C-alpha positions as CSV (number, residue, x, y, z in Angstrom):
1,M,-160.2,17.0,-70.7
2,A,-157.2,18.5,-69.1
3,A,-156.5,18.0,-65.4
4,A,-157.1,20.9,-63.3
5,R,-153.9,22.5,-62.1
6,Q,-153.2,22.4,-58.2
7,M,-152.9,25.8,-56.7
8,Q,-151.9,27.2,-53.6
9,M,-151.7,30.8,-51.8
10,L,-148.1,31.8,-51.6
11,V,-146.0,35.1,-51.2
12,T,-144.3,35.1,-54.4
13,R,-142.1,37.6,-56.6
14,F,-143.6,39.2,-59.6
15,E,-141.3,40.4,-62.4
16,R,-142.2,42.0,-65.8
17,L,-141.6,39.5,-68.7
18,S,-138.7,41.6,-70.4
19,R,-137.0,42.0,-67.0
20,R,-137.1,38.4,-66.2
21,I,-135.5,37.5,-69.5
22,S,-132.6,39.9,-69.2
23,L,-132.1,38.9,-65.6
24,A,-131.5,35.3,-67.0
25,G,-128.6,36.7,-69.2
26,L,-130.5,35.6,-72.6
27,T,-130.7,39.2,-73.9
28,S,-131.2,42.7,-73.1
29,N,-134.4,44.2,-71.8
30,H,-134.9,46.3,-75.0
31,K,-134.8,43.2,-77.1
32,A,-136.8,41.2,-74.8
33,V,-139.6,43.7,-75.5
34,E,-139.1,43.2,-79.1
35,A,-139.2,39.5,-78.8
36,I,-142.5,39.6,-76.9
37,A,-144.0,41.8,-79.6
38,A,-143.0,39.3,-82.2
39,G,-144.7,36.5,-80.3
40,R,-141.4,34.7,-79.4
41,V,-142.2,34.5,-75.6
42,K,-144.5,31.9,-73.9
43,V,-145.9,31.9,-70.4
44,D,-147.2,28.5,-69.4
45,G,-147.6,27.4,-72.8
46,R,-149.4,30.3,-74.3
47,V,-148.0,33.2,-76.3
48,A,-147.4,36.5,-74.5
49,T,-148.9,39.5,-76.2
50,T,-147.9,42.2,-73.7
51,N,-145.1,42.8,-71.4
52,F,-147.0,42.0,-68.2
53,K,-145.7,40.9,-64.9
54,V,-145.5,37.1,-64.1
55,F,-145.1,35.4,-60.8
56,Q,-141.8,33.5,-60.0
57,Q,-143.5,29.8,-60.6
58,A,-144.7,30.8,-64.2
59,H,-143.1,28.8,-66.8
60,V,-141.5,31.3,-69.4
61,T,-139.7,30.4,-72.6
62,L,-138.0,32.5,-75.1
63,D,-137.8,30.8,-78.6
64,G,-138.4,27.5,-76.8
65,L,-135.6,28.2,-74.3
66,T,-136.7,28.2,-70.7
67,V,-136.2,31.4,-68.8
68,P,-135.4,30.6,-65.1
69,P,-137.0,32.7,-62.4
70,P,-134.7,35.4,-61.1
71,D,-132.3,35.0,-58.2
72,P,-133.1,36.6,-54.9
73,E,-130.4,39.2,-55.6
74,P,-128.6,40.7,-58.8
75,K,-125.3,39.1,-59.8
76,L,-122.0,41.1,-59.7
77,W,-118.9,40.5,-61.5
78,A,-115.5,42.2,-61.5
79,M,-112.7,42.3,-64.1
80,F,-109.5,44.2,-65.1
81,K,-109.9,46.3,-68.1
82,P,-106.3,47.1,-69.6
83,R,-105.7,50.3,-71.8
84,K,-106.9,50.3,-75.5
85,V,-109.8,48.1,-74.7
86,I,-113.5,49.2,-75.7
87,C,-115.6,49.0,-72.5
88,E,-118.5,47.5,-74.5
89,N,-120.3,44.3,-74.4
90,V,-120.2,43.8,-78.1
91,E,-117.4,42.6,-80.6
92,R,-115.8,45.0,-83.3
93,E,-113.7,44.0,-86.0
94,G,-110.3,45.3,-85.6
95,M,-110.9,46.5,-82.0
96,E,-110.7,44.7,-78.7
97,S,-113.7,44.9,-76.4
98,L,-114.7,43.4,-72.9
99,R,-116.7,40.7,-74.7
100,S,-113.9,39.8,-77.2
101,R,-111.5,39.4,-74.1
102,M,-114.1,37.2,-72.4
103,R,-114.4,34.9,-75.5
104,R,-110.5,34.6,-75.8
105,W,-110.1,33.7,-72.2
106,G,-112.9,31.1,-72.4
107,E,-111.3,29.7,-75.5
108,K,-108.0,29.6,-73.8
109,E,-109.4,27.9,-70.7
110,M,-111.4,25.4,-72.6
111,K,-108.3,24.5,-74.4
112,R,-106.3,24.0,-71.4
113,A,-108.9,22.1,-69.3
114,G,-110.5,20.1,-72.1
115,K,-114.0,19.2,-72.9
116,A,-114.9,17.5,-69.6
117,G,-113.1,20.1,-67.4
118,G,-114.5,23.1,-69.3
119,V,-118.2,22.4,-68.3
120,G,-119.7,25.4,-66.9
121,L,-116.9,27.9,-68.1
122,E,-119.4,29.8,-70.3
123,E,-121.3,30.8,-67.4
124,E,-118.3,31.8,-65.5
125,N,-116.7,34.1,-68.3
126,L,-120.1,35.4,-69.3
127,Q,-119.1,35.1,-73.2
128,D,-122.5,34.1,-74.3
129,K,-124.5,36.0,-71.5
130,H,-126.0,39.4,-71.6
131,W,-124.5,41.8,-69.0
132,V,-124.6,45.4,-67.9
133,I,-121.5,47.6,-67.3
134,V,-121.8,49.2,-63.9
135,T,-118.6,51.2,-64.0
136,G,-117.3,51.9,-67.6
137,L,-113.7,53.4,-68.3
138,P,-112.6,55.2,-71.3
139,Y,-110.5,53.5,-74.0
140,A,-107.2,55.0,-72.7
141,F,-107.9,54.1,-68.9
142,D,-107.4,50.8,-67.2
143,G,-108.5,49.5,-63.9
144,L,-111.5,47.9,-62.2
145,V,-114.7,47.5,-64.2
146,L,-118.0,46.0,-62.5
147,L,-120.5,44.1,-64.4
148,T,-124.2,43.1,-63.3
149,N,-127.2,41.2,-64.8
150,D,-129.6,43.8,-63.4
151,G,-129.9,47.1,-65.4
152,I,-131.6,48.9,-62.5
153,F,-129.0,47.8,-60.1
154,A,-126.3,49.1,-62.4
155,E,-128.0,52.5,-62.7
156,T,-128.3,52.9,-58.9
157,L,-124.9,52.3,-58.2
158,A,-123.4,54.6,-61.0
159,S,-125.9,57.4,-59.8
160,A,-124.2,60.3,-58.0
161,E,-127.1,60.2,-55.4
162,S,-125.9,56.7,-54.2
163,N,-122.8,58.4,-52.9
164,V,-120.5,55.4,-53.7
165,L,-116.8,56.6,-53.8
166,S,-114.2,55.7,-56.5
167,A,-110.5,56.0,-56.2
168,F,-108.2,56.6,-59.2
169,D,-104.5,56.4,-59.4
170,C,-103.5,59.1,-61.8
171,K,-100.1,59.9,-63.2
172,V,-99.8,63.7,-64.0
173,Q,-97.1,65.8,-65.4
174,G,-96.4,69.1,-63.7
175,D,-96.4,70.2,-60.0
176,P,-100.0,69.9,-58.6
177,P,-100.8,72.9,-56.2
178,V,-101.0,71.5,-52.6
179,E,-103.4,74.3,-51.6
180,L,-105.8,73.4,-54.5
181,L,-105.8,69.7,-53.5
182,H,-106.8,70.6,-49.8
183,K,-109.5,73.0,-51.1
184,W,-111.1,70.3,-53.1
185,R,-112.0,68.6,-49.8
186,T,-114.8,71.1,-49.5
187,G,-116.0,71.1,-53.1
188,A,-114.3,71.1,-56.6
189,R,-115.5,72.4,-59.8
190,A,-114.2,71.8,-63.6
191,A,-115.7,73.2,-66.8
192,G,-118.8,74.3,-64.9
193,V,-119.5,70.9,-63.3
194,N,-119.8,70.5,-59.6
195,Y,-117.5,67.5,-58.5
196,G,-118.7,67.5,-54.9
197,R,-116.0,66.7,-52.2
198,V,-112.8,65.4,-53.9
199,F,-109.9,64.0,-51.7
200,C,-106.7,63.8,-53.5
201,S,-103.2,63.0,-52.2
202,V,-99.7,62.6,-53.5
203,T,-98.6,59.0,-53.4
204,K,-95.2,59.2,-55.5
205,R,-93.2,61.7,-57.0
206,T,-90.7,60.7,-59.9
207,G,-88.7,63.6,-61.5
208,A,-91.3,66.0,-63.2
209,T,-94.3,63.4,-62.6
210,F,-96.7,62.9,-59.7
211,R,-98.8,60.1,-58.9
212,L,-102.1,61.2,-57.2
213,R,-104.6,59.1,-55.5
214,V,-108.1,60.7,-56.4
215,R,-111.3,59.8,-54.5
216,Y,-114.8,61.1,-55.1
217,V,-118.3,60.3,-56.2
218,E,-117.8,59.3,-59.9
219,S,-120.6,59.8,-62.6
220,P,-120.4,59.9,-66.3
221,D,-120.7,63.7,-66.4
222,R,-117.8,63.9,-63.9
223,P,-114.6,62.3,-65.4
224,V,-111.5,62.3,-63.3
225,D,-109.2,63.6,-66.3
226,M,-111.4,66.6,-66.9
227,L,-111.0,67.7,-63.3
228,L,-107.3,67.5,-63.5
229,D,-106.8,68.9,-66.9
230,S,-108.9,71.9,-66.1
231,H,-106.3,72.7,-63.3
232,R,-103.3,72.6,-65.6
233,M,-102.3,69.0,-64.5
234,R,-101.6,67.1,-67.7
235,V,-103.0,63.5,-67.2
236,Q,-100.7,60.7,-68.6
237,T,-102.2,57.5,-67.2
238,V,-105.3,56.8,-65.3
239,R,-106.2,53.6,-63.3
240,R,-109.4,53.0,-61.4
241,H,-108.1,51.7,-58.2
242,S,-111.4,51.0,-56.4
243,F,-115.2,51.5,-56.6
244,G,-116.9,51.4,-53.2
245,P,-115.5,48.3,-51.4
246,Y,-114.2,46.5,-54.5
247,I,-110.4,47.1,-55.1
248,V,-108.5,46.3,-58.4
249,T,-105.8,44.4,-56.7
250,D,-108.3,41.7,-55.6
251,V,-109.5,41.1,-59.3
252,P,-107.5,38.4,-61.4
253,M,-106.0,40.1,-64.6
254,D,-107.0,37.4,-66.9
255,F,-110.7,36.5,-66.5
256,V,-114.0,37.7,-65.1
257,T,-114.8,36.8,-61.5
258,R,-118.0,36.7,-59.5
259,V,-118.0,39.0,-56.4
260,P,-120.6,39.0,-53.6
261,I,-122.9,42.0,-52.9
262,H,-120.9,43.9,-50.2
263,K,-122.8,44.9,-47.1
264,S,-122.0,48.6,-47.6
265,I,-123.9,48.8,-50.7
266,R,-126.9,46.2,-50.0
267,H,-129.2,49.2,-49.4
268,L,-129.0,50.0,-53.1
269,L,-130.5,46.6,-54.1
270,P,-133.6,46.8,-56.1
271,V,-136.8,46.1,-54.1
272,A,-138.5,43.0,-55.4
273,D,-142.3,43.0,-55.9
274,M,-143.4,40.5,-53.4
275,R,-147.1,39.7,-53.4
276,Q,-149.6,37.1,-52.3
277,A,-151.1,35.1,-55.0
278,L,-152.5,31.9,-56.2
279,V,-149.6,30.0,-57.9
280,P,-149.5,26.4,-59.3
281,T,-147.7,23.8,-57.2
282,H,-146.0,20.6,-58.2
283,G,-144.9,17.5,-56.4
284,S,-146.4,16.0,-53.4
285,M,-146.7,17.0,-49.6
286,L,-146.0,14.8,-46.8
287,E,-148.9,14.7,-44.2
288,A,-149.2,12.5,-41.3
289,G,-146.8,10.0,-43.0
290,N,-148.7,9.8,-46.2
291,L,-148.1,11.8,-49.6
292,R,-150.9,14.0,-51.1
293,K,-151.2,16.3,-53.9
294,P,-150.5,19.8,-52.9
295,G,-153.6,22.1,-53.1
296,L,-155.9,24.3,-51.0
297,V,-157.1,22.6,-47.8
298,N,-160.0,24.1,-45.6
299,S,-159.8,27.1,-47.9
300,V,-162.7,29.6,-49.1
301,V,-161.2,29.2,-52.7
302,P,-162.8,26.1,-54.0
303,D,-160.4,23.4,-55.2
304,P,-161.7,21.4,-58.4
305,D,-159.8,18.3,-57.6
306,E,-160.9,18.3,-53.8
307,E,-163.5,15.5,-53.0
308,P,-166.8,17.1,-51.8
309,L,-167.4,17.0,-48.2
310,Q,-170.0,14.2,-47.1
311,P,-172.6,14.8,-44.5
312,P,-172.0,12.7,-41.5
313,L,-173.9,9.7,-40.8
314,T,-176.8,9.8,-38.4
């Protein structure tokens, strides 16, 4: 007969199985759902048949590999994307992508540092991890790109409702109308799309070309080149200078770097599902100088391992 598990009432975090797997970087949320349906996911030694929510202390495995509980906050990374690089987390033959750059960086660093010195590099460069692009860039653009392990956090950051300002350095041909640039401060439109308030200034002039710093709330349906092209400013180069508090000049050119969650975007963090529940406990507790097994003491919930109370001697 198996020993009864010690239980304790705690406030713990609940997360759906597929999301817990994706937060650990093992695979995407969609593929995690497929893995659950195929019977490849176990919770506390039993095969999971549905994508239910599990508490933080549950032991979860995917194909025998332990899935750790999620961190208190999402992870965020920054990198510089050069031009002519696909902003995707897959590798394509004959084309360079973000993932292929990570792999090449990792191989180069591993060769330089050696086997012993290269321990942990896979975790840093994300070459074997699943991640989500927060701020993608077109093939011809370069500049700052943010990545995260949390798809919900990525969608929130990229949403126009979050009001996070992006700044682009654009090189355009032709003379930008100054009156139009000032008018954009109250609202800009292009191709029938409302861009909201756009703050644009001339940073440099060289012959027939101008360099502009364009700041506005970016979204996939409001690309900066469409705004400039629609007003007869021919775009030559575009670089994302910043996204919110993150600036491209603070990011190394040759690898991915972990960045902290800035205080200005902390209100956009996903709200964790925290609830009180009976969860299994491990180890021992120190009580009056002695070790005892963790368990329920003086609780209305019966503990199968607790000795029954004896009536007092009379």
